[in-house]
C-alpha positions, 0 to 999 in steps of 0.5 A: 499499500502506498501512502501519500502525505501533503505538507502541511495537512489539508486540515491545516488550511482549513481554519479561516476563523483563526487565520486573517489571511484565509481566502478561498475561491472555486472556478468551474473550468469545464463541463462536458455533458452527453446524454445521462453522463457528464464530467466537470473540472473545478479549481479551488484555490485556498490561500492562508498565512501558511501558504497556497493550496491549489486543488483540481477536482474532477467529478463524473456524473450520472443522471438517474431518475432525472437527478444528477449524481456524483459517482466518482471524484479524483483530485490533485492538490499542490501546496506552496508555502509562503515565503 
């Protein structure tokens, strides 16, 4: 089994109440729909006093009984420490 660790841990950036530099923004970069299947690419940038974390999420959807459901998600995260 392979273990991947992100430094600092993602939860270290998730404390906006304690960090006056905390900012979070998301942008939908791409949506592709064909019939009852779809995919989306979403970029989220989290800035804090410790640095910047960029998440790239890839979501897959299926339309089941007239509702869209997320059936799969993968992501990548890149941390850049503040200098």
